[in-house]
N, C-alpha and C positions, 0 to 999 in steps of 0.2 A: 617033859617032852611033849606031852600032849598040848601043853600050853604053847609051846613054840610052834607046833604045826598049825595050831589055830592062828597064831599070830602071823606065821609065815603065809598061811592061806589067805588070811584077811589082808595082809599087805600086798599079796599078789593080785588080789581082787581089786585093790585100790589102784594098782599100777595099770591094770588092764583097762579099767574104765574110771577115769578121774571125773567123769561127768555124771556119775551115778552116786547117790549118797548111800549110806549104810542100809537104809530101808528099801532100796531098789528104785527110788524116784529120781528123776532127772534134776540135775543142778543147773539152772539157767536154760538157755535155749539149746535143744539138741542139734540144730543146724550148725551152730557155732562151736560145737565140741570138736577139738582137734583130733580126737581119736576116731571120730566117724567121718572126717573130711575125705579120706581116700575113698571110702565106700560111696560117699555122696558124689564125688567127682566121677567115679567109675560109672555110676548109673546115669549121671547127667550126660556123659559122653555117649553111652549106649542109647539113651533116649534121643539125643540130638542126631546121632547117626541114623537111627530108625526113622525119625521125622524127615531127615534129609533124603533118605532113599524113597520113602513113601511120596514125598513131594516131587522129587526129581523123576521117579519112574511112573507115577500114577497121576497125581494132581496137576503138576505143571504141564505135562504133555496134553492132558485134556483141556486145560485152560488155554494153552497155546493153540490147540486145534480149534477151539471155539473162537478165539480171537482171529485166527487165520480165516475161519469160515465167515465170521462177521465182516472182516476186511474184504474178503472175496465177494460177499453179498453186497456190501456197500459199493465196491468197485463196479460190480455187474449192474447194480441199480443206477449208479451214476452214468454208466455207459448206455444203459437202456433209456434213461431220462434224456441223455444227449441225443440219442437216436430218435426218440419220440419228439424232442424239440425240433430236430432237423426235419422230421416228417411233417410236423405242424407248420414249420416255415414253408416247406415245399407245398403243403396243402393250401396255405394262405396265398402263396404265389399263384398256384393253379386256379384258385378261386378268383383272385383279382384279374388274372388273364381271361378266365371264362367270362367274368363280369364285363371286362373291357370289350371282349369279342361280342358279347350279347348286346352291349350298348352300340357298338359299331354296326352290328347286323340290324338292330332296331332303327338306327339312323338311316341305313341303306333302304330298309323297307319303307320308312317314312318318306324318304326322298323319292323312291320309285312310286309310291302311292301319290305323292304330290305331283310328280311329273305325269303320271297316268291321268289323274284328275284334271290337271291343266290341259292335257291333250284332249280329253273328253269335253272339257269346258270350251276349248277353242272350237272343236267340231260343233258343239251345240250352239255356240255363238255364231258360227258361220251359217248353220242351218237357220237360226233365228234371223240373222241378217238377210239371208236369201228369202225367207218367208216374208219378212218385213218389206224387202225390196219388191217382191211379187205383189204383196198387198198394196204397197204404195203405188205401183204401176197400175194395178187394177183400180185403185182409188183415183189416180190421176186420169185414167181412162174414163171412169165413171163421172168424175168432175168435168172432164172435157165434154162428155155426152150431155151432162146436165147443163153446161154452159151453152153448148150448141142448141140444146132443147130450149134453154132460157132465151137465147137470142132469137130463136124462131118464135117463141111465145111472145117475146118483147115486140118482134116485128108484127105479129098478128094483132097484138093489143094496140100497138102504135097505129096500124092501118085502121083498125076499127075506131080508135079514138080520133084519128085525123078525119075520117069520114064523118063521124058524128059532129065534130067541131065545124067542119066545112058545111055540113048540112044545117047545123044550128045557126050558122051565120047567114044562111040563105043562099049558099052557093051550091054548085054542083061539082062533085069531085069524081073524077073517074079513077078506076083502080090502078091503071098504069102510072099515072102521074103521082098518085099517093105512094105507090110502091117505089118508084124511082126516087122520090124525095126522102123516104125513110131509109133506103139503102145508102144514099149519099150521106145522110146524117149519121148513120151507124158506122160508116167507114171512117169518118173523121172529119 
């Protein structure tokens, strides 16, 4: 009987685990042992459920929050960049307008300065013309005086010369006759 118990115990051990040999070692790969499949499937399901809950409750919300934050930051940065771009365009327009206004003002100042200088030039030219006219009148008066003086000097020299010529010829010239002859000759 003892032999039967051992045989029965040994047979039961073999039915419980057909993947283990008589010395307690595994026969083939334990993952493929049909006796252990249910246990392996159970722990696989438990592990997958735990991973699913960890990912869905902890990791994925954090990743989603980070992605949403990044998207918000990108959207805000794009909006800020668009705003800065518009400000840059407005600043450029203001600069160009200020530059055009400055050029127009400079042109106005140049035109005013030219007009002012032209008016001053005309005043100075008028003064110079007046001074020239006055000096020309003085010069003409002086020339007239010189001509008159020259005519008188010519008359005196002509009288003296005529008297000397008549005296050298042996004649006698009286002053009235010589003066009348010189005056007649000077008149034309």
